[in-house]
N, C-alpha and C positions, 0 to 999 in steps of 0.2 A: 339353812338358807340365809345368806347375809342380807341385812337390811340396808337399802340405799339411803344415804343421807342427802336429803335435798336442802341446798343452802337456803337459809331464811333471808328475809330482806335485810336483817341486821348484819349478816355476814357478807353480803354482796358489796364489794368496794364501790364507793360512789364514783361515778364517771363525770369528770369535769366537762362542762359544756365547751363545745368547740369555740375557739376565739372568733369573735365576729370581726367583720371588716370595718366596723364603725370607727374604732379607735385609730386604725391604720389610715383610713380615709381622712380622718380629722387631722392627723399629723401631716399628711400630704398637703391638705388644704392650707394648714398653717404655714408650712414651709413655702408653698407657692406664694402665699400672700406676702411673706417676708421678702421673698425674692422680688416680687412686683414692687414692693415699697423701696427696696434697696437700690434697684437699677436706676430709677429716676433720680434718687439722691446722688448716686455716683456720677451720673451724667451731669447733673447740676453742678457738682463739685468740680468735675473736669472742665466744664464750661467756664466757671468762675476763674479757675487757674489759667485757662487759655487766654481769657480776656486780660488778666493781669500781666501775662507775658507779652502779648502782642501790642497792647496799648502803650503809648509812650507820652511822656511830658518833657518839659524843657530840660530837666535834670538828666535825661537819657542821652542828650546830645552834647558833643564837645563844645566848648566856648572858643570861638575863633572870629576874628575880624573879617568882614566881607572882603577887604583888600587882599588879605592873605589867601582866602579861598578862591578869589577871582584870579590871582596870580598863578595858583596851581592849575586851574582850569585852562588858562592860556598856555601854560607849559605843555599840557597834554595836547592841545591843538597844534602848537608849534612843532612838536615831535612828529605828529601825524602828517602835518603839512610838508615837512621835509621828506618823509618817507614816500609820500605820494608823488614827489618829483615835480611839483609846480615851480615855475621859473619866475613868476610875478611876485613882487612885494605887495602885500595886501594891507593897506592902512585902515585905521578905525573909521567906523561910520556905516550907514546903511542907506541904500537907495531904494528903488522900487522892489518890493518883495517878489521873489521868484524870477527876477529879471536881472537886477544889478548885483554888483559885488556887495558883500556884507562882512562886518567885523565888529561884533557887539557883545556886551555883557548883559546879563539879566539874572533873575532869581525866581525860584518857585517856592510855593508854600510847602511845609512839612506837616504831615497829618498824624493823629494819634494812632490810627490803625484800628484793627478789630472790626467792630460793627458800626463804627462811626467815621464820618468824614470831617470831623472837627479838626481845625488847624491848631497846631501847637504855637501858642503866642511867643513871638521872639525868635522862632526857628525858621531857617531858610536853607535853600539849596542853590548855590551859585552855579551858573552855567555860562559857557562861552560858545557863541554861534558864529559861523562864518560861511561865506559862499563865494563862488567864482562863476563868472559867465564865460561862454565861448570855450568850453573845455572839450577837446577832441575825444572821440570814442576810444581810440587806441590808448591815449594817455590815461583816461579814466579807468579803463578795464585793467590795464597792466598795473596802475598804481594801487587800485583796490586789492588786487591779489597780493601784491607786495606788502601792503599794509596789513592784510589779514595774517600773513605769515609772521610779520614783525610783532604784531600784538600777541599772537600765540606764544612766540618765543620770549616775550616780556612778561608773561604770567597773566595775561588777560584771557577771559573766557569768551569765545566767539559765540554769541547767542543767536546770530542770524547772518547768513551770507547768501544773497539771492542774485541770480542772473535771470531776469525775466525774458520771455520770448519777444517782448516789445523792445528789448534792448536796454531797459533800465537796470541799473546795478545798485545794490544796497548792502551795507555792512553795519552790524551792531556788535558791541563788545561790552563786557562789564567785569568788575572785580570787587573785592571786599564785600562778598555776599550780595552783589547787585547794587551796592550803595554808590559806587562810581560807575559812570557809563560814558560810552562814546558812540557816536552814530555818524554815518556817511551815506550819501546817496547821489547818484548821477542820473539825470533825466535825459534820455536819448533824444527826445523830440526837441528839447531846448538847449542841449549841451550845457546844462546847468548843474553845478556840483555844490552840494551843501555838506557841512560837517559841524561837529560840535562835541563838547565835553561837559559833563555835569559832575559836581562834587557831592559828597555825602552831606547830609543835613548837619547844621551847626547852629549855635545860638550866638547872636551878636552881643558881646558884652557891653557895647556902647549904645545900644538901641534904647531910645526913650519911649515912654508911653505915647501912642498915637503916631509914631514914626512909620513911614512906608517901608516895605521890604527893600533891601539894598539892591543895587545892580544898575539901574538906569543912569545913575550919576557917576559911574565909573567908566573910564576910558581904557579900552584894551590896547596893548602894544601892537606894533606891526607884526604880521606874519611874514617871515623871510624864507626864501628858497634855501635848501640845504647847501652847505659849502662843500666843494669837492674834497 
């Protein structure tokens, strides 16, 4: 009769303990903490880069005399005035706002952008504004539609074209990534037509410390009807 051999403790292979979840959990926690720390840092870096891109100073704008920018704005207005089909010659000057004819220059401040409304010292945006009184509805409506088509064909983006139920009409256009703009509006209740053109921001190379923004001291040319 054979004798059964019972394995002794020395011959039984040692069984490794099952791996615990402690180390895995620790790794997961460590990875999660790293992600939580990295995300705010990345967001902060992106924010700093964004601020650097969108904020501007005087070196970001071209240097141009106010007279040159004013002349360009007046040329934009003259082109539109002719397309609109007005038959009056509009001389410089301004009467009662919202009532009388107008033909003036002016300028606006330019800002750093981003999260600040700080003005860029020495930078300005020249604009030309004009207005006509006693404009008939038929002339205003047909003229604005004609001008809208003309501006589109000339490379302008029509940002707004509105014909309200009240009878008012309005047209806005821009180009050069919105840095140049034109706007027109006709008020039905008063028969009052306004228009204007603004140029991109520039820095006045002749501006001295303490000088006011340019514009009020410049006289615009007459706006003439288009020649047949």
